[in-house]
FIZALUM-864297 format. One record per residue (C-alpha): residue number from 1; x, y, z; residue in three letters. Coordinates in steps of 0.2 Angstrom, whole numbers, padded with zeros to 4 digits, m for minus. Example, Ala and Ser with C-alpha at 12.3 -4.5 7.8 and 13.67 -1.06 7.14 Angstrom:
2
<roro 1,<0062,m0022,0039>,ALA>
<roro 2,<0068,m0005,0036>,SER>
END
This chain:
363
<roro 1,<m0024,m0166,m0011>,UNK>
<roro 2,<m0035,m0181,m0009>,UNK>
<roro 3,<m0032,m0197,m0019>,UNK>
<roro 4,<m0050,m0196,m0025>,UNK>
<roro 5,<m0048,m0178,m0031>,UNK>
<roro 6,<m0032,m0183,m0041>,UNK>
<roro 7,<m0041,m0198,m0049>,UNK>
<roro 8,<m0056,m0187,m0054>,UNK>
<roro 9,<m0045,m0173,m0061>,UNK>
<roro 10,<m0034,m0186,m0071>,UNK>
<roro 11,<m0050,m0194,m0078>,UNK>
<roro 12,<m0057,m0177,m0083>,UNK>
<roro 13,<m0040,m0172,m0092>,UNK>
<roro 14,<m0039,m0189,m0101>,UNK>
<roro 15,<m0057,m0186,m0107>,UNK>
<roro 16,<m0052,m0169,m0114>,UNK>
<roro 17,<m0036,m0177,m0122>,UNK>
<roro 18,<m0048,m0189,m0131>,UNK>
<roro 19,<m0059,m0175,m0137>,UNK>
<roro 20,<m0043,m0167,m0143>,UNK>
<roro 21,<m0040,m0181,m0155>,UNK>
<roro 22,<m0056,m0176,m0164>,UNK>
<roro 23,<m0056,m0157,m0162>,UNK>
<roro 24,<m0044,m0143,m0159>,UNK>
<roro 25,<m0043,m0140,m0140>,UNK>
<roro 26,<m0037,m0123,m0134>,UNK>
<roro 27,<m0030,m0122,m0117>,UNK>
<roro 28,<m0029,m0106,m0107>,UNK>
<roro 29,<m0030,m0100,m0089>,UNK>
<roro 30,<m0023,m0091,m0074>,UNK>
<roro 31,<m0014,m0094,m0058>,UNK>
<roro 32,<m0015,m0081,m0044>,UNK>
<roro 33,<m0005,m0084,m0028>,UNK>
<roro 34,<m0002,m0072,m0013>,UNK>
<roro 35,<0005,m0069,0004>,UNK>
<roro 36,<m0009,m0063,0015>,UNK>
<roro 37,<m0012,m0056,0032>,UNK>
<roro 38,<m0031,m0058,0035>,UNK>
<roro 39,<m0042,m0055,0050>,UNK>
<roro 40,<m0060,m0060,0053>,UNK>
<roro 41,<m0062,m0046,0066>,UNK>
<roro 42,<m0066,m0058,0079>,UNK>
<roro 43,<m0055,m0062,0094>,UNK>
<roro 44,<m0040,m0073,0088>,UNK>
<roro 45,<m0046,m0070,0070>,UNK>
<roro 46,<m0029,m0064,0063>,UNK>
<roro 47,<m0018,m0075,0053>,UNK>
<roro 48,<m0004,m0074,0040>,UNK>
<roro 49,<m0003,m0087,0026>,UNK>
<roro 50,<0000,m0091,0008>,UNK>
<roro 51,<m0017,m0089,m0001>,UNK>
<roro 52,<m0024,m0089,m0019>,UNK>
<roro 53,<m0037,m0083,m0030>,UNK>
<roro 54,<m0037,m0065,m0022>,UNK>
<roro 55,<m0037,m0055,m0038>,UNK>
<roro 56,<m0043,m0068,m0050>,UNK>
<roro 57,<m0049,m0086,m0050>,UNK>
<roro 58,<m0035,m0098,m0054>,UNK>
<roro 59,<m0041,m0110,m0067>,UNK>
<roro 60,<m0037,m0121,m0082>,UNK>
<roro 61,<m0049,m0118,m0097>,UNK>
<roro 62,<m0052,m0130,m0111>,UNK>
<roro 63,<m0061,m0123,m0125>,UNK>
<roro 64,<m0066,m0130,m0143>,UNK>
<roro 65,<m0074,m0123,m0158>,UNK>
<roro 66,<m0079,m0131,m0175>,UNK>
<roro 67,<m0085,m0122,m0190>,UNK>
<roro 68,<m0101,m0130,m0196>,UNK>
<roro 69,<m0103,m0118,m0211>,UNK>
<roro 70,<m0116,m0106,m0215>,UNK>
<roro 71,<m0111,m0094,m0201>,UNK>
<roro 72,<m0114,m0108,m0188>,UNK>
<roro 73,<m0101,m0115,m0176>,UNK>
<roro 74,<m0101,m0128,m0162>,UNK>
<roro 75,<m0092,m0124,m0146>,UNK>
<roro 76,<m0088,m0130,m0129>,UNK>
<roro 77,<m0080,m0123,m0113>,UNK>
<roro 78,<m0073,m0132,m0097>,UNK>
<roro 79,<m0066,m0122,m0083>,UNK>
<roro 80,<m0056,m0132,m0070>,UNK>
<roro 81,<m0055,m0121,m0054>,UNK>
<roro 82,<m0039,m0123,m0043>,UNK>
<roro 83,<m0033,m0118,m0026>,UNK>
<roro 84,<m0015,m0114,m0031>,UNK>
<roro 85,<m0008,m0113,m0013>,UNK>
<roro 86,<m0012,m0132,m0011>,UNK>
<roro 87,<m0014,m0138,m0028>,UNK>
<roro 88,<m0032,m0144,m0024>,UNK>
<roro 89,<m0048,m0141,m0032>,UNK>
<roro 90,<m0061,m0128,m0027>,UNK>
<roro 91,<m0073,m0133,m0014>,UNK>
<roro 92,<m0091,m0135,m0015>,UNK>
<roro 93,<m0101,m0134,m0031>,UNK>
<roro 94,<m0087,m0126,m0041>,UNK>
<roro 95,<m0075,m0141,m0038>,UNK>
<roro 96,<m0068,m0149,m0054>,UNK>
<roro 97,<m0077,m0141,m0069>,UNK>
<roro 98,<m0090,m0133,m0058>,UNK>
<roro 99,<m0084,m0115,m0064>,UNK>
<roro 100,<m0091,m0118,m0081>,UNK>
<roro 101,<m0096,m0134,m0092>,UNK>
<roro 102,<m0106,m0129,m0107>,UNK>
<roro 103,<m0108,m0135,m0125>,UNK>
<roro 104,<m0118,m0126,m0138>,UNK>
<roro 105,<m0121,m0118,m0155>,UNK>
<roro 106,<m0117,m0101,m0161>,UNK>
<roro 107,<m0124,m0091,m0176>,UNK>
<roro 108,<m0116,m0075,m0182>,UNK>
<roro 109,<m0133,m0068,m0185>,UNK>
<roro 110,<m0143,m0075,m0171>,UNK>
<roro 111,<m0131,m0077,m0156>,UNK>
<roro 112,<m0127,m0093,m0146>,UNK>
<roro 113,<m0137,m0106,m0136>,UNK>
<roro 114,<m0128,m0117,m0124>,UNK>
<roro 115,<m0132,m0130,m0110>,UNK>
<roro 116,<m0124,m0135,m0094>,UNK>
<roro 117,<m0117,m0125,m0080>,UNK>
<roro 118,<m0110,m0107,m0080>,UNK>
<roro 119,<m0113,m0089,m0074>,UNK>
<roro 120,<m0129,m0081,m0072>,UNK>
<roro 121,<m0134,m0064,m0080>,UNK>
<roro 122,<m0128,m0055,m0064>,UNK>
<roro 123,<m0110,m0060,m0068>,UNK>
<roro 124,<m0107,m0049,m0083>,UNK>
<roro 125,<m0116,m0035,m0073>,UNK>
<roro 126,<m0103,m0037,m0059>,UNK>
<roro 127,<m0089,m0038,m0071>,UNK>
<roro 128,<m0094,m0022,m0079>,UNK>
<roro 129,<m0097,m0012,m0063>,UNK>
<roro 130,<m0083,m0017,m0052>,UNK>
<roro 131,<m0065,m0009,m0050>,UNK>
<roro 132,<m0057,m0026,m0052>,UNK>
<roro 133,<m0069,m0036,m0063>,UNK>
<roro 134,<m0075,m0045,m0047>,UNK>
<roro 135,<m0057,m0047,m0041>,UNK>
<roro 136,<m0047,m0042,m0025>,UNK>
<roro 137,<m0053,m0041,m0008>,UNK>
<roro 138,<m0067,m0028,m0007>,UNK>
<roro 139,<m0074,m0031,m0024>,UNK>
<roro 140,<m0093,m0028,m0028>,UNK>
<roro 141,<m0097,m0047,m0026>,UNK>
<roro 142,<m0090,m0045,m0008>,UNK>
<roro 143,<m0101,m0029,m0006>,UNK>
<roro 144,<m0117,m0038,m0013>,UNK>
<roro 145,<m0114,m0053,m0002>,UNK>
<roro 146,<m0129,m0064,m0008>,UNK>
<roro 147,<m0127,m0066,m0027>,UNK>
<roro 148,<m0131,m0083,m0035>,UNK>
<roro 149,<m0117,m0082,m0048>,UNK>
<roro 150,<m0118,m0099,m0056>,UNK>
<roro 151,<m0132,m0111,m0061>,UNK>
<roro 152,<m0132,m0129,m0065>,UNK>
<roro 153,<m0144,m0139,m0077>,UNK>
<roro 154,<m0146,m0122,m0087>,UNK>
<roro 155,<m0150,m0117,m0104>,UNK>
<roro 156,<m0142,m0101,m0109>,UNK>
<roro 157,<m0144,m0088,m0123>,UNK>
<roro 158,<m0133,m0074,m0128>,UNK>
<roro 159,<m0137,m0062,m0143>,UNK>
<roro 160,<m0125,m0054,m0155>,UNK>
<roro 161,<m0120,m0036,m0152>,UNK>
<roro 162,<m0134,m0025,m0158>,UNK>
<roro 163,<m0128,m0007,m0159>,UNK>
<roro 164,<m0117,m0011,m0144>,UNK>
<roro 165,<m0131,m0020,m0134>,UNK>
<roro 166,<m0129,m0038,m0129>,UNK>
<roro 167,<m0143,m0048,m0121>,UNK>
<roro 168,<m0142,m0064,m0110>,UNK>
<roro 169,<m0156,m0075,m0104>,UNK>
<roro 170,<m0155,m0091,m0093>,UNK>
<roro 171,<m0167,m0104,m0087>,UNK>
<roro 172,<m0162,m0119,m0076>,UNK>
<roro 173,<m0172,m0135,m0078>,UNK>
<roro 174,<m0180,m0143,m0062>,UNK>
<roro 175,<m0171,m0158,m0055>,UNK>
<roro 176,<m0180,m0163,m0040>,UNK>
<roro 177,<m0188,m0180,m0039>,UNK>
<roro 178,<m0200,m0175,m0024>,UNK>
<roro 179,<m0210,m0160,m0020>,UNK>
<roro 180,<m0208,m0146,m0023>,UNK>
<roro 181,<m0202,m0151,m0040>,UNK>
<roro 182,<m0196,m0134,m0045>,UNK>
<roro 183,<m0186,m0130,m0030>,UNK>
<roro 184,<m0170,m0120,m0034>,UNK>
<roro 185,<m0174,m0118,m0052>,UNK>
<roro 186,<m0169,m0101,m0059>,UNK>
<roro 187,<m0173,m0089,m0073>,UNK>
<roro 188,<m0163,m0073,m0077>,UNK>
<roro 189,<m0161,m0059,m0090>,UNK>
<roro 190,<m0148,m0046,m0093>,UNK>
<roro 191,<m0144,m0032,m0105>,UNK>
<roro 192,<m0126,m0025,m0107>,UNK>
<roro 193,<m0121,m0010,m0117>,UNK>
<roro 194,<m0103,m0007,m0122>,UNK>
<roro 195,<m0098,0007,m0135>,UNK>
<roro 196,<m0083,0018,m0134>,UNK>
<roro 197,<m0079,0024,m0117>,UNK>
<roro 198,<m0096,0019,m0109>,UNK>
<roro 199,<m0102,0002,m0102>,UNK>
<roro 200,<m0119,0000,m0094>,UNK>
<roro 201,<m0126,m0016,m0087>,UNK>
<roro 202,<m0143,m0022,m0079>,UNK>
<roro 203,<m0149,m0039,m0074>,UNK>
<roro 204,<m0163,m0048,m0065>,UNK>
<roro 205,<m0165,m0066,m0059>,UNK>
<roro 206,<m0176,m0076,m0049>,UNK>
<roro 207,<m0174,m0092,m0039>,UNK>
<roro 208,<m0188,m0104,m0033>,UNK>
<roro 209,<m0185,m0105,m0014>,UNK>
<roro 210,<m0193,m0113,0001>,UNK>
<roro 211,<m0202,m0101,0012>,UNK>
<roro 212,<m0204,m0112,0027>,UNK>
<roro 213,<m0196,m0127,0036>,UNK>
<roro 214,<m0202,m0145,0040>,UNK>
<roro 215,<m0217,m0152,0031>,UNK>
<roro 216,<m0222,m0135,0024>,UNK>
<roro 217,<m0217,m0136,0006>,UNK>
<roro 218,<m0222,m0118,0001>,UNK>
<roro 219,<m0211,m0110,m0011>,UNK>
<roro 220,<m0209,m0092,m0018>,UNK>
<roro 221,<m0197,m0082,m0030>,UNK>
<roro 222,<m0181,m0075,m0022>,UNK>
<roro 223,<m0177,m0060,m0033>,UNK>
<roro 224,<m0160,m0051,m0037>,UNK>
<roro 225,<m0158,m0036,m0047>,UNK>
<roro 226,<m0143,m0026,m0052>,UNK>
<roro 227,<m0139,m0010,m0062>,UNK>
<roro 228,<m0124,0000,m0065>,UNK>
<roro 229,<m0110,0005,m0077>,UNK>
<roro 230,<m0093,0013,m0079>,UNK>
<roro 231,<m0085,0027,m0090>,UNK>
<roro 232,<m0067,0029,m0095>,UNK>
<roro 233,<m0062,0047,m0094>,UNK>
<roro 234,<m0044,0043,m0100>,UNK>
<roro 235,<m0036,0049,m0084>,UNK>
<roro 236,<m0048,0039,m0073>,UNK>
<roro 237,<m0061,0025,m0076>,UNK>
<roro 238,<m0076,0027,m0064>,UNK>
<roro 239,<m0088,0013,m0060>,UNK>
<roro 240,<m0104,0012,m0050>,UNK>
<roro 241,<m0117,m0001,m0046>,UNK>
<roro 242,<m0133,m0005,m0036>,UNK>
<roro 243,<m0139,m0022,m0031>,UNK>
<roro 244,<m0155,m0028,m0022>,UNK>
<roro 245,<m0160,m0045,m0016>,UNK>
<roro 246,<m0177,m0049,m0009>,UNK>
<roro 247,<m0176,m0065,0001>,UNK>
<roro 248,<m0191,m0076,0005>,UNK>
<roro 249,<m0182,m0091,0014>,UNK>
<roro 250,<m0184,m0094,0033>,UNK>
<roro 251,<m0173,m0083,0043>,UNK>
<roro 252,<m0164,m0097,0051>,UNK>
<roro 253,<m0158,m0104,0035>,UNK>
<roro 254,<m0151,m0088,0028>,UNK>
<roro 255,<m0133,m0082,0028>,UNK>
<roro 256,<m0131,m0073,0045>,UNK>
<roro 257,<m0120,m0059,0038>,UNK>
<roro 258,<m0134,m0046,0038>,UNK>
<roro 259,<m0151,m0048,0045>,UNK>
<roro 260,<m0163,m0043,0031>,UNK>
<roro 261,<m0178,m0047,0020>,UNK>
<roro 262,<m0173,m0034,0007>,UNK>
<roro 263,<m0154,m0031,0006>,UNK>
<roro 264,<m0148,m0016,m0003>,UNK>
<roro 265,<m0129,m0014,m0009>,UNK>
<roro 266,<m0121,0000,m0019>,UNK>
<roro 267,<m0103,0004,m0023>,UNK>
<roro 268,<m0093,0018,m0031>,UNK>
<roro 269,<m0075,0015,m0038>,UNK>
<roro 270,<m0061,0022,m0048>,UNK>
<roro 271,<m0046,0015,m0057>,UNK>
<roro 272,<m0031,0027,m0061>,UNK>
<roro 273,<m0018,0022,m0074>,UNK>
<roro 274,<m0001,0024,m0066>,UNK>
<roro 275,<0013,0026,m0080>,UNK>
<roro 276,<0012,0013,m0094>,UNK>
<roro 277,<0012,m0003,m0083>,UNK>
<roro 278,<0002,0001,m0067>,UNK>
<roro 279,<m0016,0004,m0061>,UNK>
<roro 280,<m0023,0010,m0045>,UNK>
<roro 281,<m0040,0004,m0040>,UNK>
<roro 282,<m0051,0012,m0026>,UNK>
<roro 283,<m0068,0007,m0021>,UNK>
<roro 284,<m0081,0010,m0007>,UNK>
<roro 285,<m0098,0002,m0005>,UNK>
<roro 286,<m0111,m0001,0008>,UNK>
<roro 287,<m0122,m0016,0012>,UNK>
<roro 288,<m0139,m0012,0021>,UNK>
<roro 289,<m0152,m0024,0029>,UNK>
<roro 290,<m0170,m0020,0034>,UNK>
<roro 291,<m0172,m0031,0050>,UNK>
<roro 292,<m0167,m0021,0065>,UNK>
<roro 293,<m0156,m0028,0078>,UNK>
<roro 294,<m0157,m0020,0095>,UNK>
<roro 295,<m0165,m0005,0087>,UNK>
<roro 296,<m0152,m0003,0073>,UNK>
<roro 297,<m0153,m0006,0055>,UNK>
<roro 298,<m0138,m0018,0050>,UNK>
<roro 299,<m0125,m0010,0039>,UNK>
<roro 300,<m0108,m0014,0033>,UNK>
<roro 301,<m0096,m0001,0024>,UNK>
<roro 302,<m0082,m0009,0013>,UNK>
<roro 303,<m0067,0001,0008>,UNK>
<roro 304,<m0054,m0007,m0004>,UNK>
<roro 305,<m0038,m0002,m0014>,UNK>
<roro 306,<m0026,m0011,m0025>,UNK>
<roro 307,<m0011,m0008,m0036>,UNK>
<roro 308,<m0007,m0019,m0050>,UNK>
<roro 309,<0009,m0018,m0060>,UNK>
<roro 310,<0011,m0027,m0076>,UNK>
<roro 311,<0028,m0035,m0079>,UNK>
<roro 312,<0023,m0042,m0096>,UNK>
<roro 313,<0007,m0046,m0106>,UNK>
<roro 314,<0005,m0062,m0095>,UNK>
<roro 315,<0012,m0058,m0078>,UNK>
<roro 316,<0008,m0045,m0065>,UNK>
<roro 317,<0011,m0041,m0047>,UNK>
<roro 318,<m0001,m0033,m0035>,UNK>
<roro 319,<m0004,m0027,m0018>,UNK>
<roro 320,<m0022,m0026,m0010>,UNK>
<roro 321,<m0030,m0020,0006>,UNK>
<roro 322,<m0048,m0020,0011>,UNK>
<roro 323,<m0058,m0018,0026>,UNK>
<roro 324,<m0077,m0019,0032>,UNK>
<roro 325,<m0083,m0008,0045>,UNK>
<roro 326,<m0099,m0017,0053>,UNK>
<roro 327,<m0111,m0008,0065>,UNK>
<roro 328,<m0117,m0017,0080>,UNK>
<roro 329,<m0131,m0026,0070>,UNK>
<roro 330,<m0120,m0033,0056>,UNK>
<roro 331,<m0108,m0046,0051>,UNK>
<roro 332,<m0104,m0042,0033>,UNK>
<roro 333,<m0090,m0053,0026>,UNK>
<roro 334,<m0075,m0048,0016>,UNK>
<roro 335,<m0073,m0058,0000>,UNK>
<roro 336,<m0059,m0059,m0013>,UNK>
<roro 337,<m0061,m0066,m0031>,UNK>
<roro 338,<m0064,m0083,m0023>,UNK>
<roro 339,<m0079,m0085,m0012>,UNK>
<roro 340,<m0072,m0100,m0002>,UNK>
<roro 341,<m0059,m0088,0005>,UNK>
<roro 342,<m0072,m0077,0013>,UNK>
<roro 343,<m0068,m0069,0029>,UNK>
<roro 344,<m0083,m0072,0039>,UNK>
<roro 345,<m0085,m0063,0056>,UNK>
<roro 346,<m0095,m0073,0069>,UNK>
<roro 347,<m0099,m0058,0081>,UNK>
<roro 348,<m0109,m0043,0076>,UNK>
<roro 349,<m0099,m0027,0075>,UNK>
<roro 350,<m0083,m0037,0070>,UNK>
<roro 351,<m0073,m0028,0056>,UNK>
<roro 352,<m0064,m0040,0044>,UNK>
<roro 353,<m0049,m0035,0035>,UNK>
<roro 354,<m0036,m0041,0023>,UNK>
<roro 355,<m0018,m0037,0016>,UNK>
<roro 356,<m0011,m0047,0001>,UNK>
<roro 357,<0004,m0046,m0010>,UNK>
<roro 358,<0002,m0057,m0025>,UNK>
<roro 359,<0007,m0063,m0042>,UNK>
<roro 360,<m0004,m0067,m0057>,UNK>
<roro 361,<0002,m0077,m0072>,UNK>
<roro 362,<m0010,m0080,m0087>,UNK>
<roro 363,<m0007,m0093,m0101>,UNK>
END
């Protein structure tokens, strides 16, 4: 871990301790570490290593809540994302408290309003339609590939449950000092139903994106939409989802995983209880693009399985295997719970795969 990373982390923790002198701070989190054999599918792409964040994101969570009276309360939440195999912070925008940093007010009657950085409305949709709550190699975040999962400079609203229905809305404030001023600003809306054995979820969000390079500052809305659900039959829980993204950015600036203006992803999964302590998850999905390469429509098919065995309420062991079969026009990646650990092929038709043995401890 770099010295600057240590300094920043210690400073953040000291700030939380100072906050704790005035309000009760609850500390929770999870550590997920695994032994993995992974392969990008490219020549020389196979390796075995100790990894992390395969089944869930390793994190330390600080949360506070204060009763203001009259059914109102103030709250805050800070999530420090970690790489347990090295002790370092997450890379990129999710480093330090980049997973979630919010503060807000909650009303029992009207819901909660918060500001800061946290998940977009598509995150609850993914959670409610995946075989592992966006965990394990081959989860639905891996199948959908392009999702904008977190947003900064945001204002967030979550309604109370209304007959099992919860609504979330989000808008991010523009931060650019030069034109186009609203670049990368986002808006989103989601609705989620949970009652008894049934869960349903739908979400839609837009992001202001450049449509050209160089001096052309034209922008347009990139749109993402997801819909799906799950049902618990007792002996099996079945989940399914559909996600579509319409991209407007220049082709050269896009993720090269799958050539597409309009990408469609869908998945179907099942989780079987095994005795009192185990569960077996199976999932299959497909990612399809609409820009032909050598006469082919790009397509990647993802197949995944895991077995999780609980040793206690806080500790479990797991085994996970997943693979993507890409056709000759596609380079769809294989992603675990942590996006930074993405297995990214560099050659069309390469088939990434992963096998992991891991342990999760929550606190």
